[in-house]
N, C-alpha and C positions, 0 to 999 in steps of 0.2 A: 383591976381597973376596967371599968365598962368601956366597950368599944363605941365607935361612932354610930349614932342612931340612923335608922333607915332614912328618915326625912332630913337628915343633916349631911348626907354624903355630898361631897363636892362634885361639880359637873352639871351638865345640862341633861334634863330628863324628859321622857315622854311616857305617859301613863295611859293605859287602856283599861277602863273600868267596865265591870259587868260583862266580861267576855263569857260567852256560853260554852265554856270548856273547863274541864277539871284542872286544878292547879298542878296535879301530878303530870298530866300530859304536857302542859306548857313547860314545866321544869325540865323535862327530858331534852327539849330543844334549847332552852336557855343555857343549859350546862355546856352545850357545844360551842357557844360564841362568847362565853365569859372570858375576858382578858384578851380577846383577839382585836386587831385593828378592824375598822369598819369595813374596809374593802374585803379582807379575808372573811369576816363574819357574813357579809352579803353573799359571797361565793358559797360558803358552807350552807347557808339557808336555801340557796337556789338548788343545791344538789341534794337536799334532804327531802325525803318523800312523805314525811309526816304532815298532817293537816295543820298543826300548830306552826309549821315553818313559814307558811304564807302570812299568817297573822303577825308573827314576830318580825318578819322581814319588813312589813309595812310600818310597824312600830319603830324599828331601827331607822328606817329612812326618815320618819318624823322626828326622831331625836337628833339626827344629824342636821336636818333642816333647821331645827330650833337652835342648835349650837352655831350654825353659820349665820343665820339672819338675826338672832337675838343677842348672841354673845360675841359675834365677830370672829369665830374660830375658823381655822383652815380644815376643810373636810379630810385632807390627806393626813393630818396629824392627830386624828381622833381615834380612840379605841374604846371598847366596851369596858368601862371600869366596874360596873355593877349591873346586874339584871336579876330579877326575882319575880315570883308569882305568889300572891296572897290569896287565901280562900275568900270567895265572894258569897253572894246569896245563893242558897240552894232551894230550888223549886221542888215542892213535894207533889207527886202525883200518885194515883192508885191504879192498880191493875187487878181485874177480877181473876180469882183462882178457883180451884175445885172446892166443892162442898160449901159454897157460899162465903168463902174467905176472900181476903183482898191482900195484895202485896204492895208495899210502898216502893215507888220509883223516885229516886233522887236525881234531879237534873241540876248538876253542880255548875257553879260559875267561879270566876276568879278575876283578880285585878293584876295585870302585868305591867311591870315597870322596867324601863331600860335607861341607864345613865351612861352617857358618853363624856369622856374627858380628854384633855390634851396629854399626849404621851410624854413621859419624862425625857429630859435632854439626852441622857445616855442612850436611850432606846431610839430617839430620833436620829442621833449621830450614827448609830449602827445601821439604821434603816437607810439613811442617805448613802453611807458607804456601800451597802449592798446594792442599792440602785445604781450608783456610779459604776460599780464593778459589772453589774448586769448590762448597763449601757455600753461600756467599753467592750465587753464580750460580744454584744450584738453588733457593734460596729466592725469588730474583727471578722465576724461571720459574714457580714455584708460585703466587706472588702475582699475576703477570700472568695466568696461566690462570684463577685464581679471579675476578679482576676481569672478565675476558672472559665467564666463565660467569654472573656476576651481571648484567652488562650484557645478555647474551643473554636471561636470564630476565626482566629488566625489559621489554625490547623485546617479548618474547613475551606477557607479561601485558598490556601496552598494546595490542598487536595484537588479542588476544582480547577485551579490553574494547571496542575500537573496533568489532569485528565484532558483538559482542553488542548494542552501542548501535545499530548500523545495522540489525540484525535487529529490534530493538524499534521503531525508527522506522518500519520498513516495515509492521509489524503494527499500529501504533497507529491509522492512519486507519480500517482495517477495524473495529477495536474501537469507535472513536468512532461510525462509521456504525451499527453494530449497537446501540450505546447510544441513539443518536438515534431509530432505528426503534422500539426498545422504549419509549422515552419517549413517542413519538407514539402508539403503540398504547395505552399507559396513559392518555394524555390523552384519546384518543377514547373509551375505555371510561368514563372519569370524566365526559365531556361527555354521553354517552348516558344514563348513570345519573342525572345531574342533570336532564336534560330530562324523563326519565320521572317523576322526583319532582315537578317543577314541574307536569307535566300532571296527576298524581294530586292535587296540592294545588288546582289550579284547577277541576277537575270538580265537587266539592261546592259551591263558591260559585255556579257556574252553575245547578245544580239548585235551590239555595235561592232564587236570584233568580226562577226560573221559578215556584216554589211561591208566593212572595210575590205575583207578578203574577197568578197564578190566584186567590189569595185576594182580591186587590183587585178583580178582575173580578166575582167572586161577590158581594162586598158592593155593588158598583155595580148589579148586576142586582136585588138585593133592595131597594135603595133606590128604584129605579124602580117 
């Protein structure tokens, strides 16, 4: 039973005609992305160092744009269902060689076609499950990193508080000694001032007693 013809393959296509590259070189790159979803295919083409990878990447982006704008497909649900390179026009040139001879130079060309289609339902369901699992794992990693950051912050605050308390404890005896010395100095000043006040209060009493004694002696002399 004959298979599906090339021009009857389902999906949205993009065709690059008369590409100045041999079909063999293009097929090496096309074999890397056949059957891959468009995101993974684009990553593969970006990491490929061959010259055909840039051309095929632009053609893949064109096919995805055609599917989105013309057929209303979702870009995240597309995959490369078919891709191939056909022989194109070959330009013939001549190069002179020894003894008057000439050698033919073939500048080959090709036509590159990429077809993108919507992935089957089972593949879409599997991909959604993988994305949900990856999202849940990412959320767990984020929550774990936040928990570790909070724990590290609490430990750091506790350590700083302990260091501050230790520093205050080391400075407190000196402060107490300075306060005691200041208290003693103030007590000494108060004692000296009180002693001076008492002395000043006692001096007039003594003088008055002397005057009274002198008066008593004078009266006794007069009586005699």
